[in-house]
Residue frames relative to the residue before (quaternion, step in Angstrom):
aa qw qx qy qz dx dy dz
M 1.0000 0.0000 0.0000 0.0000 0.00 0.00 0.00
T 0.2998 -0.7557 0.5576 0.1675 3.57 -0.98 0.88
T 0.1737 -0.7737 0.6012 0.0982 3.55 -0.87 0.93
T 0.3098 -0.7485 0.5585 0.1783 3.53 -1.25 0.42
T 0.2825 -0.7270 0.6030 0.1676 3.51 -1.24 0.58
P 0.5391 -0.6300 0.4302 0.3569 3.65 -0.81 0.90
G 0.8062 0.2599 -0.2131 0.4870 3.54 -0.96 0.94
R 0.7059 0.4033 -0.2661 0.5179 3.58 1.26 -0.13
P 0.5292 -0.6432 0.4390 0.3369 3.60 -1.04 0.68
R 0.4831 -0.6206 0.5234 0.3279 3.54 -1.20 0.52
T 0.5009 -0.6392 0.4806 0.3309 3.57 -1.09 0.62
A 0.0483 0.7838 -0.6170 0.0524 3.55 -1.09 0.69
G 0.4835 -0.6641 0.4870 0.2966 3.53 -1.03 0.74
S 0.6346 -0.5483 0.3801 0.3902 3.55 -1.21 0.51
G 0.6298 0.5499 -0.3380 0.4320 3.57 1.06 -0.71
S 0.6782 0.4755 -0.2959 0.4758 3.58 0.93 -0.86
L 0.6274 0.5334 -0.3401 0.4541 3.58 1.07 -0.68
V 0.6378 0.5163 -0.3216 0.4724 3.57 1.00 -0.80
R 0.6518 0.5035 -0.3172 0.4702 3.59 0.99 -0.79
E 0.6337 0.5382 -0.3274 0.4489 3.57 1.12 -0.65
I 0.8085 0.2986 -0.1369 0.4883 3.58 0.78 -1.01
G 0.5043 0.7006 -0.4052 0.3011 3.60 1.20 -0.45
P 0.6787 0.4866 -0.3185 0.4484 3.64 0.76 -0.90
F 0.6474 0.5101 -0.3331 0.4580 3.58 0.96 -0.78
L 0.6773 0.4958 -0.3070 0.4485 3.59 0.82 -0.95
A 0.6398 0.5263 -0.3274 0.4544 3.58 0.98 -0.82
L 0.6861 0.4745 -0.2807 0.4747 3.56 0.93 -0.90
A 0.6731 0.5142 -0.3073 0.4336 3.57 0.84 -0.99
F 0.7047 0.4369 -0.2711 0.4890 3.58 0.85 -0.93
G 0.6448 0.5276 -0.3283 0.4451 3.59 0.99 -0.74
L 0.6926 0.4752 -0.2790 0.4655 3.58 0.89 -0.94
S 0.6954 0.4276 -0.2735 0.5087 3.60 1.20 -0.37
W 0.7491 0.4417 -0.2486 0.4266 3.57 0.64 -1.09
V 0.6164 0.5469 -0.3690 0.4300 3.63 1.01 -0.64
P 0.7061 0.4183 -0.3004 0.4860 3.66 0.72 -0.86
W 0.6294 0.5173 -0.3535 0.4596 3.59 1.05 -0.61
A 0.6239 0.5244 -0.3445 0.4659 3.59 1.03 -0.67
V 0.6331 0.5091 -0.3241 0.4847 3.59 1.03 -0.77
A 0.6358 0.5345 -0.3244 0.4526 3.56 1.00 -0.83
V 0.6423 0.5065 -0.3159 0.4807 3.58 1.00 -0.82
A 0.6564 0.5196 -0.3062 0.4532 3.58 0.96 -0.87
L 0.6880 0.4691 -0.2725 0.4820 3.59 1.15 -0.59
G 0.7415 -0.3762 0.2111 0.5139 3.57 1.24 0.20
G 0.3231 -0.8219 0.4300 0.1874 3.55 1.23 -0.41
D 0.5654 0.5761 -0.4076 0.4269 3.61 1.18 0.32
I 0.3362 -0.7849 0.4811 0.1987 3.59 -0.44 1.16
A 0.4672 0.6342 -0.4643 0.4050 3.58 1.25 0.15
D 0.5955 0.5302 -0.3524 0.4900 3.58 1.25 -0.41
P 0.5099 -0.6906 0.4082 0.3105 3.66 -0.67 1.02
L 0.6684 0.4907 -0.3159 0.4613 3.61 0.92 -0.81
V 0.6405 0.5064 -0.3195 0.4808 3.58 0.98 -0.84
Y 0.6512 0.5169 -0.3191 0.4549 3.58 0.96 -0.82
A 0.6351 0.5257 -0.3299 0.4598 3.59 1.00 -0.79
L 0.6617 0.4891 -0.3028 0.4809 3.59 0.96 -0.82
Y 0.6218 0.5363 -0.3214 0.4716 3.56 1.06 -0.80
G 0.6874 0.4880 -0.2842 0.4567 3.58 0.88 -0.93
F 0.6493 0.5085 -0.3218 0.4650 3.57 0.95 -0.86
G 0.6605 0.5263 -0.3090 0.4374 3.58 0.91 -0.88
G 0.6064 0.5851 -0.3495 0.4097 3.55 1.09 -0.63
F 0.6790 0.4808 -0.2780 0.4802 3.57 1.22 -0.49
G 0.3136 0.8034 -0.4700 0.1877 3.60 1.24 0.09
P 0.6979 0.4744 -0.3066 0.4403 3.65 0.73 -0.94
T 0.6854 0.4654 -0.2915 0.4782 3.58 0.90 -0.87
L 0.6366 0.5146 -0.3348 0.4667 3.61 0.98 -0.76
A 0.6345 0.5301 -0.3332 0.4532 3.58 0.99 -0.81
A 0.6551 0.4968 -0.3118 0.4763 3.59 0.93 -0.86
G 0.6458 0.5284 -0.3198 0.4489 3.58 1.01 -0.77
V 0.6416 0.5179 -0.3204 0.4664 3.57 0.97 -0.86
L 0.6850 0.4799 -0.2873 0.4669 3.58 0.87 -0.91
A 0.6141 0.5326 -0.3521 0.4640 3.59 1.08 -0.64
L 0.6439 0.5144 -0.3175 0.4689 3.59 1.01 -0.78
L 0.6859 0.4526 -0.2696 0.5021 3.56 1.18 -0.57
G 0.5965 -0.6089 0.3467 0.3915 3.57 1.27 0.22
R 0.6051 0.5664 -0.3544 0.4330 3.58 1.21 0.39
G 0.3248 0.7408 -0.5146 0.2843 3.54 1.09 0.74
T 0.5949 -0.5977 0.4079 0.3500 3.57 -1.28 0.25
G 0.2638 -0.7881 0.5148 0.2105 3.57 1.01 -0.75
R 0.4282 0.7083 -0.4641 0.3155 3.61 1.23 0.20
R 0.2675 -0.7817 0.5484 0.1290 3.56 -0.88 1.01
V 0.4358 -0.6769 0.5329 0.2607 3.53 -1.22 0.61
E 0.3440 -0.7158 0.5642 0.2257 3.57 -1.02 0.74
W 0.1671 -0.8254 0.5340 0.0749 3.55 0.19 1.32
A 0.5966 0.5790 -0.3643 0.4196 3.60 1.10 -0.61
A 0.7018 0.4363 -0.2539 0.5026 3.57 1.21 -0.48
A 0.3210 0.7852 -0.4841 0.2147 3.60 1.24 0.24
A 0.6005 0.5652 -0.3661 0.4313 3.58 1.08 -0.59
R 0.6615 0.4758 -0.2980 0.4972 3.57 1.25 -0.42
W 0.7935 0.3579 -0.2024 0.4486 3.58 0.69 -1.03
L 0.5931 0.5972 -0.3860 0.3776 3.63 1.06 -0.55
P 0.6867 0.4500 -0.3220 0.4714 3.67 0.76 -0.82
V 0.6333 0.5229 -0.3363 0.4609 3.58 1.04 -0.72
A 0.6303 0.5377 -0.3317 0.4512 3.58 1.01 -0.80
L 0.6572 0.4981 -0.3068 0.4752 3.58 0.97 -0.83
L 0.6716 0.5009 -0.2939 0.4600 3.56 0.96 -0.89
V 0.6701 0.4911 -0.2965 0.4710 3.58 0.91 -0.92
G 0.6683 0.5173 -0.3035 0.4401 3.57 1.00 -0.80
A 0.7903 0.3341 -0.1624 0.4872 3.57 0.80 -1.02
G 0.5239 0.7083 -0.3879 0.2709 3.58 1.12 -0.63
P 0.6975 0.4727 -0.3153 0.4366 3.63 0.68 -0.94
A 0.6712 0.4866 -0.3123 0.4639 3.60 0.95 -0.79
V 0.6398 0.5167 -0.3285 0.4645 3.59 0.99 -0.79
L 0.6544 0.5017 -0.3104 0.4731 3.58 0.95 -0.86
A 0.6538 0.5106 -0.3119 0.4631 3.57 0.96 -0.85
A 0.6400 0.5306 -0.3270 0.4494 3.58 1.01 -0.81
A 0.6804 0.4854 -0.2882 0.4673 3.58 1.08 -0.70
V 0.7612 0.4078 -0.1966 0.4643 3.57 0.99 -0.87
A 0.6226 0.6138 -0.3455 0.3409 3.59 0.94 -0.91
P 0.6157 0.5460 -0.3845 0.4183 3.70 0.92 -0.61
L 0.5842 0.5747 -0.3752 0.4331 3.59 1.18 -0.43
F 0.7312 0.3812 -0.2086 0.5258 3.58 1.28 -0.44
G 0.7325 -0.4676 0.2226 0.4418 3.57 1.19 0.50
A 0.5063 0.6365 -0.4392 0.3817 3.61 1.22 -0.02
A 0.5668 -0.5919 0.4472 0.3584 3.56 -1.20 0.53
P 0.4995 -0.6474 0.4726 0.3287 3.61 -1.02 0.68
V 0.6411 -0.5352 0.3910 0.3869 3.56 -1.26 0.41
D 0.3171 -0.7277 0.5795 0.1846 3.56 -1.05 0.84
P 0.3556 -0.7760 0.4758 0.2124 3.65 -0.35 1.16
S 0.6324 0.5549 -0.3380 0.4218 3.59 1.16 -0.47
A 0.4622 0.7174 -0.4375 0.2835 3.60 1.24 -0.25
L 0.6380 0.5419 -0.3363 0.4315 3.59 0.95 -0.84
G 0.6878 0.4811 -0.2844 0.4633 3.56 0.86 -0.98
D 0.6539 0.5182 -0.3159 0.4517 3.57 0.96 -0.85
L 0.6783 0.4855 -0.2985 0.4639 3.57 0.91 -0.89
A 0.6442 0.5193 -0.3227 0.4596 3.58 0.94 -0.87
A 0.6620 0.5071 -0.3068 0.4589 3.57 0.95 -0.85
S 0.6610 0.5372 -0.3133 0.4200 3.59 1.00 -0.78
V 0.7597 0.3363 -0.2009 0.5190 3.61 1.14 -0.48
G 0.6785 -0.5439 0.2799 0.4067 3.57 1.24 0.28
G 0.7796 -0.3042 0.1719 0.5198 3.59 1.17 0.29
L 0.7147 -0.4756 0.3132 0.4061 3.52 -1.34 0.20
L 0.6781 0.4963 -0.3089 0.4454 3.61 0.84 -0.90
P 0.6523 0.4827 -0.3340 0.4796 3.66 0.87 -0.75
M 0.6249 0.5340 -0.3452 0.4529 3.59 1.05 -0.69
L 0.6520 0.4992 -0.3145 0.4763 3.58 0.95 -0.87
G 0.6458 0.5211 -0.3162 0.4598 3.59 1.00 -0.82
L 0.6389 0.5296 -0.3205 0.4567 3.57 1.01 -0.82
F 0.6789 0.4806 -0.2917 0.4722 3.58 0.91 -0.89
L 0.6440 0.5372 -0.3191 0.4414 3.58 1.08 -0.71
I 0.7261 0.4482 -0.2394 0.4632 3.57 0.91 -0.95
T 0.7526 0.4013 -0.2206 0.4732 3.58 0.77 -1.05
G 0.7787 0.2045 -0.2011 0.5580 3.53 0.04 1.31
P 0.7826 0.3555 -0.2226 0.4599 3.61 0.21 -1.19
L 0.7574 0.3445 -0.2158 0.5110 3.61 0.58 -1.07
A 0.6514 0.5400 -0.3139 0.4308 3.58 1.07 -0.68
E 0.7940 0.3338 -0.1449 0.4870 3.58 1.13 -0.58
E 0.7125 0.5588 -0.2926 0.3074 3.56 0.75 -1.06
F 0.5618 0.5633 -0.4092 0.4468 3.62 1.13 -0.34
G 0.6693 0.4761 -0.2867 0.4931 3.54 1.27 -0.45
W 0.7489 0.4257 -0.2481 0.4431 3.56 0.51 -1.20
R 0.8142 0.2407 -0.1227 0.5139 3.56 0.63 -1.10
G 0.6644 0.5096 -0.3176 0.4450 3.61 1.14 -0.42
H 0.7950 0.2685 -0.1339 0.5272 3.59 1.04 -0.74
L 0.7433 0.4305 -0.2492 0.4472 3.59 0.64 -1.08
Q 0.6781 0.5288 -0.3121 0.4040 3.59 0.74 -1.01
P 0.6810 0.4833 -0.3318 0.4389 3.68 0.74 -0.85
R 0.6542 0.5157 -0.3195 0.4516 3.57 1.02 -0.71
L 0.6478 0.4998 -0.3185 0.4786 3.56 1.01 -0.72
R 0.6446 0.5438 -0.3246 0.4282 3.59 1.03 -0.74
R 0.5517 0.5992 -0.4076 0.4129 3.60 1.18 -0.28
A 0.7872 0.2961 -0.1407 0.5223 3.57 1.19 -0.50
L 0.7807 0.3403 -0.1518 0.5017 3.59 1.13 -0.62
S 0.5812 -0.5628 0.4599 0.3660 3.54 -1.31 0.34
P 0.6804 -0.4695 0.3447 0.4447 3.62 -1.21 0.20
A 0.6691 0.4997 -0.3108 0.4539 3.60 0.91 -0.88
A 0.6802 0.4791 -0.2914 0.4721 3.58 0.90 -0.92
T 0.6219 0.5366 -0.3369 0.4602 3.57 1.00 -0.79
S 0.6731 0.4992 -0.2950 0.4590 3.56 0.86 -0.96
A 0.6507 0.5213 -0.3167 0.4523 3.58 1.00 -0.82
V 0.6758 0.4872 -0.3022 0.4633 3.59 0.91 -0.88
V 0.6449 0.4979 -0.3242 0.4807 3.58 0.92 -0.87
G 0.6602 0.5204 -0.3063 0.4467 3.57 0.93 -0.90
A 0.6426 0.5236 -0.3254 0.4550 3.59 1.02 -0.77
F 0.6762 0.4654 -0.2968 0.4878 3.60 0.90 -0.87
W 0.6153 0.5530 -0.3279 0.4561 3.57 1.06 -0.80
A 0.6680 0.4872 -0.2935 0.4799 3.57 0.96 -0.86
L 0.6596 0.5184 -0.3091 0.4480 3.58 0.86 -0.97
W 0.6142 0.5823 -0.3376 0.4119 3.57 0.99 -0.85
H 0.6803 0.5230 -0.2840 0.4278 3.60 1.08 -0.73
V 0.4519 0.7457 -0.4351 0.2245 3.60 1.17 -0.45
P 0.6861 0.4856 -0.3341 0.4264 3.69 0.72 -0.84
L 0.5657 0.6120 -0.3934 0.3881 3.61 1.12 -0.47
F 0.5793 0.5768 -0.3735 0.4385 3.58 1.20 -0.40
L 0.6778 0.4862 -0.2821 0.4739 3.58 1.23 -0.37
L 0.6326 0.5194 -0.3258 0.4732 3.58 1.30 -0.11
I 0.3808 -0.7485 0.5039 0.2020 3.55 -0.52 1.25
G 0.7442 0.3780 -0.2957 0.4646 3.55 -0.86 1.01
T 0.5989 0.5333 -0.3735 0.4663 3.58 1.24 -0.18
S 0.6111 -0.5463 0.4151 0.3948 3.56 -1.23 0.40
Q 0.6161 0.5493 -0.3488 0.4438 3.59 1.12 -0.60
S 0.6603 0.5070 -0.3267 0.4476 3.60 0.91 -0.83
A 0.6061 0.5594 -0.3534 0.4415 3.58 1.14 -0.60
M 0.6331 0.5223 -0.3331 0.4642 3.60 1.17 -0.51
G 0.3246 -0.7030 0.5535 0.3067 3.54 0.84 -1.06
L 0.5252 -0.7035 0.3809 0.2901 3.57 -0.67 1.11
F 0.7908 0.3045 -0.1549 0.5079 3.60 0.94 -0.81
S 0.4250 0.7071 -0.4537 0.3369 3.57 1.16 0.61
P 0.6389 -0.5044 0.3959 0.4249 3.60 -1.22 0.27
S 0.6223 0.5471 -0.3423 0.4431 3.59 1.05 -0.73
A 0.6465 0.5067 -0.3201 0.4720 3.58 1.02 -0.76
L 0.6258 0.5346 -0.3338 0.4595 3.58 1.00 -0.80
L 0.6690 0.4791 -0.2932 0.4868 3.58 0.96 -0.85
F 0.5915 0.5692 -0.3519 0.4497 3.60 1.08 -0.72
F 0.6973 0.4536 -0.2685 0.4857 3.57 0.88 -0.96
A 0.6600 0.5313 -0.3161 0.4269 3.58 0.91 -0.91
A 0.6392 0.5632 -0.3309 0.4058 3.59 1.00 -0.79
M 0.6284 0.5984 -0.3470 0.3559 3.57 1.04 -0.69
L 0.6006 0.5578 -0.3734 0.4344 3.60 1.13 -0.44
P 0.7205 0.3881 -0.2824 0.5005 3.67 0.71 -0.85
L 0.6013 0.5621 -0.3715 0.4294 3.61 1.03 -0.65
S 0.6206 0.5708 -0.3421 0.4147 3.58 1.04 -0.73
V 0.5654 0.5836 -0.3901 0.4331 3.58 1.16 -0.48
G 0.6492 0.5163 -0.3151 0.4611 3.57 0.97 -0.81
Y 0.6326 0.5184 -0.3244 0.4753 3.57 1.01 -0.79
W 0.6472 0.5077 -0.3215 0.4690 3.58 0.95 -0.86
F 0.6606 0.5462 -0.3194 0.4040 3.58 0.85 -0.97
V 0.7491 0.3969 -0.2414 0.4723 3.59 0.77 -0.97
S 0.6977 0.4828 -0.2887 0.4435 3.59 1.01 -0.71
E 0.7877 0.2822 -0.1501 0.5266 3.60 0.98 -0.79
R 0.7175 0.4545 -0.2784 0.4485 3.59 0.66 -1.04
L 0.7570 0.3264 -0.1859 0.5346 3.59 1.02 -0.83
R 0.4401 -0.7437 0.4109 0.2905 3.58 1.36 0.16
G 0.3663 0.7444 -0.4867 0.2736 3.57 1.03 0.74
G 0.3083 -0.7965 0.4728 0.2169 3.58 1.28 -0.30
V 0.8150 -0.2368 0.1895 0.4937 3.54 -1.22 -0.53
P 0.6269 0.5373 -0.3758 0.4209 3.67 0.86 -0.72
A 0.6527 0.5004 -0.3231 0.4682 3.59 0.98 -0.76
A 0.6391 0.5158 -0.3245 0.4693 3.59 1.01 -0.78
V 0.6190 0.5355 -0.3342 0.4673 3.58 1.07 -0.75
V 0.6449 0.5108 -0.3218 0.4687 3.60 0.98 -0.80
V 0.6405 0.5166 -0.3256 0.4657 3.59 0.94 -0.88
H 0.6774 0.5050 -0.2879 0.4507 3.57 0.86 -1.00
T 0.6648 0.5003 -0.3036 0.4644 3.58 0.93 -0.90
A 0.6708 0.4891 -0.3018 0.4687 3.59 0.86 -0.94
G 0.6571 0.5189 -0.3118 0.4491 3.57 1.00 -0.80
N 0.6794 0.4893 -0.2941 0.4610 3.58 0.87 -0.95
M 0.6626 0.5066 -0.3145 0.4532 3.57 0.93 -0.89
S 0.6862 0.4855 -0.3021 0.4496 3.58 0.83 -0.93
L 0.6531 0.5090 -0.3212 0.4596 3.58 0.98 -0.78
T 0.6762 0.4904 -0.2954 0.4637 3.58 0.96 -0.85
L 0.7223 0.4534 -0.2597 0.4532 3.58 0.80 -0.98
L 0.7325 0.4068 -0.2360 0.4922 3.59 0.99 -0.77
A 0.2348 -0.8339 0.4759 0.1515 3.58 1.31 -0.35
V 0.2572 0.8209 -0.4849 0.1580 3.58 1.08 0.61
T 0.7173 0.4592 -0.2656 0.4518 3.59 1.06 -0.63
R 0.4560 0.6866 -0.4576 0.3336 3.60 1.20 0.22
S 0.7227 0.3012 -0.2250 0.5800 3.57 1.27 -0.18
V 0.6068 -0.5725 0.4077 0.3713 3.56 -1.16 0.56
P 0.6470 0.4963 -0.3530 0.4587 3.66 0.86 -0.74
G 0.6517 0.5102 -0.3158 0.4639 3.57 0.98 -0.81
G 0.6549 0.5149 -0.3081 0.4595 3.56 1.00 -0.82
L 0.6420 0.5255 -0.3200 0.4574 3.57 1.01 -0.79
V 0.6649 0.4831 -0.3041 0.4817 3.58 0.94 -0.86
F 0.6302 0.5358 -0.3368 0.4498 3.59 1.01 -0.75
V 0.6606 0.4875 -0.3109 0.4789 3.60 0.89 -0.88
A 0.6380 0.5229 -0.3273 0.4609 3.59 0.97 -0.82
A 0.6550 0.5008 -0.3134 0.4711 3.59 0.98 -0.82
A 0.6403 0.5185 -0.3218 0.4665 3.59 1.04 -0.76
V 0.6428 0.5177 -0.3190 0.4659 3.60 1.02 -0.80
V 0.6546 0.5022 -0.3125 0.4707 3.59 0.93 -0.88
T 0.6409 0.5250 -0.3207 0.4591 3.58 0.95 -0.87
A 0.6552 0.5099 -0.3059 0.4660 3.57 0.93 -0.92
G 0.6563 0.5199 -0.3129 0.4483 3.57 0.93 -0.87
V 0.6495 0.5112 -0.3130 0.4678 3.57 0.97 -0.84
L 0.6768 0.4966 -0.3016 0.4521 3.59 0.88 -0.90
L 0.6572 0.4896 -0.3156 0.4782 3.59 0.98 -0.74
L 0.6342 0.5230 -0.3286 0.4652 3.57 1.06 -0.71
V 0.6405 0.5157 -0.3146 0.4742 3.56 1.00 -0.85
T 0.6468 0.5261 -0.3149 0.4536 3.55 0.98 -0.85
R 0.6737 0.5054 -0.3001 0.4479 3.58 0.92 -0.86
R 0.7237 0.4547 -0.2450 0.4576 3.57 1.03 -0.76
T 0.7080 0.4258 -0.2650 0.4971 3.61 1.23 -0.22
């Protein structure tokens, strides 16, 4: 008989772990990659309305996969501690925006372009105002993904793996999931180029960033809402500050994400 120790994952064989996460991964990647593959076959330019519709639908693959499995009785049932929001909400905002803000302050010392203060106004104007911009950042990525990555996949991995290993595995699948977006003209990924240094840094950042998502969603009991806040703050800060558009900026951003992850894991170990 296997016993468990509070705060430590239960042991599980590799076969049982694959059975736990396999259906979700198959659904999440299938619901995203199939429409994205069709979009690429149709020309791959998201300026085309049909291609854009396929691109948008595919972006919801992780959350749709978690929803399908929940309807089949395979949801997590994990509740959010809303009473503790005063604890996890500020941390979620800090963890989400911190690496990009730090990179924006430090990267110009290494040759990156300084932040353009007009970016916020220009972006808000392009989508119809501040509220539509916030809604766009909230939906495209956070709500479309986090019910899957941090709501479904992460808890199952934590039954068998440590926080660091769980974050690394989630981060690896999260990074891999983005690959077809490099083939769709008009996405931020396609602007990098799949085999560029910027793309390598984009993928590398997702492993340490996942530690922050784990910390606020599980360690601080913020659940999916906390992960959504981290994702929204991260996407907004990266877009508005544009720190990863240069290799020096990307390097500083990854370094900041690694330091943040290390601090959070250290805090977790000591508490």
